[in-house]
C-alpha positions in Angstrom: -28.5 24.6 0.1 -25.8 23.0 2.4 -27.3 20.3 4.5 -24.3 19.6 6.5 -25.3 20.3 10.2 -21.6 21.2 11.1 -20.1 23.5 8.4 -16.5 23.9 8.8 -14.8 27.4 8.5 -12.7 27.9 5.3 -9.0 27.9 5.9 -6.9 30.7 4.4 -5.0 29.6 1.4 -1.6 29.9 2.9 -2.7 27.7 6.0 -4.1 25.2 3.4 -0.9 24.9 1.5 1.2 24.6 4.6 -1.3 21.9 5.9 -1.1 20.1 2.6 2.8 20.1 2.8 2.8 18.9 6.4 0.6 16.1 5.6 2.4 15.0 2.6 5.8 15.2 4.6 4.4 13.2 7.4 3.1 10.6 5.2 6.4 10.4 3.4 8.2 10.1 6.6 5.9 7.5 8.0 6.1 5.4 4.9 9.9 5.4 5.0 10.0 4.5 8.6 7.7 1.6 8.0 9.9 0.3 5.2 12.9 0.5 7.4 11.3 -1.0 10.4 9.9 -3.9 8.4 13.3 -5.0 7.0 12.0 -4.3 3.5 15.4 -2.9 2.4 17.2 -6.2 3.3 15.2 -8.0 0.7 16.9 -6.4 -2.2 13.7 -5.8 -4.0 12.3 -2.7 -5.1 9.2 -1.2 -3.8 7.4 -2.0 -7.1 8.7 -5.7 -7.0 7.6 -6.0 -3.3 4.2 -4.6 -4.1 3.7 -7.1 -7.0 4.9 -10.1 -4.8 2.4 -9.0 -2.1 -0.3 -8.9 -4.7 0.6 -12.4 -6.0 0.7 -13.8 -2.4 -2.6 -12.1 -1.6 -4.5 -12.8 -5.0 -2.6 -15.6 -6.6 -2.7 -17.6 -8.8 -3.2 -14.6 -11.0 -2.5 -13.3 -14.6 0.0 -10.8 -15.4 -2.6 -8.7 -16.9 -4.6 -8.9 -13.6 -1.6 -7.9 -11.8 -0.9 -4.9 -14.0 -4.5 -3.7 -13.6 -4.4 -4.1 -9.8 -1.0 -2.3 -9.5 -2.0 0.3 -12.0 1.0 -0.2 -14.2 1.6 -1.3 -17.6 2.0 -5.0 -18.7 5.7 -4.3 -19.5 6.3 -3.0 -16.0 4.7 -6.3 -14.6 6.7 -8.5 -16.8 10.0 -6.8 -15.6 9.1 -7.2 -12.0 7.8 -10.8 -12.6 11.0 -11.7 -14.4 13.1 -10.4 -11.3 10.7 -12.4 -9.0 11.0 -15.5 -10.9 14.8 -15.3 -11.1 14.8 -15.0 -7.3 12.6 -18.1 -7.0 9.8 -16.2 -5.2 7.1 -16.7 -7.9 6.5 -19.4 -10.7 4.0 -19.5 -13.6 1.9 -22.4 -14.8 -0.6 -22.7 -17.7 -4.0 -21.6 -16.9 -6.3 -24.9 -16.7 -9.3 -23.0 -18.2 -7.1 -21.3 -20.9 -3.7 -22.8 -21.8 -2.7 -19.7 -23.7 -2.5 -17.8 -20.3 -0.1 -18.2 -17.5 -1.1 -18.0 -13.8 1.5 -16.8 -11.5 1.7 -18.2 -8.0 4.0 -17.5 -5.0 6.5 -19.7 -3.7 6.1 -20.5 0.1 9.3 -18.5 0.7 7.6 -15.6 -0.7 4.5 -15.8 1.5 6.8 -16.0 4.6 8.7 -13.0 3.3 5.5 -11.0 2.9 4.0 -12.2 6.1 7.3 -11.4 8.0 7.4 -7.8 6.5 3.8 -7.1 7.4 4.2 -8.4 10.9 7.3 -6.3 11.5 5.4 -3.1 10.2 2.4 -4.0 12.4 4.5 -4.6 15.3 6.5 -1.2 15.0 3.2 0.6 14.7 1.6 -1.0 17.6 4.8 -0.2 19.8 4.9 3.4 18.5 1.1 3.9 19.2 1.7 2.6 22.7 4.5 4.6 23.4 3.7 8.1 21.6 -0.2 8.2 21.7 -1.7 8.9 25.0 -4.7 6.9 26.0 -6.8 10.1 25.9 -5.6 10.7 22.2 -6.4 7.4 20.9 -9.9 8.6 19.7 -8.1 11.3 17.9 -5.9 8.7 16.3 -9.0 6.8 15.1 -10.5 10.0 13.7 -7.4 10.8 11.9 -7.3 7.3 10.3 -11.0 7.8 9.2 -10.0 11.1 7.6 -6.8 9.6 5.9 -9.1 6.8 4.5 -11.5 9.3 3.2 -8.8 11.2 1.4 -7.3 8.0 0.0 -10.6 7.1 -1.4 -11.5 10.7 -2.7 -12.6 10.6 -6.5 -12.1 14.0 -7.7 -12.6 13.2 -11.3 -16.2 14.5 -11.1 -15.4 17.6 -9.4 -16.9 16.5 -6.0 -16.1 14.0 -3.4 
């Protein structure tokens, strides 16, 4: 029995496929624009390296194993990214005071400044774009679209239901 008080009509398969493609394309274009507007390309770091750096800034001091788990990548991939970040002087490792066999990775203050600057530039672009492109009466639609995107991002389809 469906207890949803507002059932939605089913879209035709071709409409669904077209909508899926449009959504995918829009997300890709927005992500690329955010990278460009933030100055991310000028860092000389890959997306993966920047993601690892941001995680170290946000979570550090942190172990490489924890980073691999947070980024959903292999320990080898994290080791490669950390090697580049260490060579650039953006992170450093120190023995874990609780377990000397492990190393804790911390961000250099310059790394924190870089990540903060990238995030601020991204937020500034989005705020300006919203102000210029979204009409005041459309702002509620934007909020609802964000809620839907958050639900899509959190969807767990492994059990066959959301």
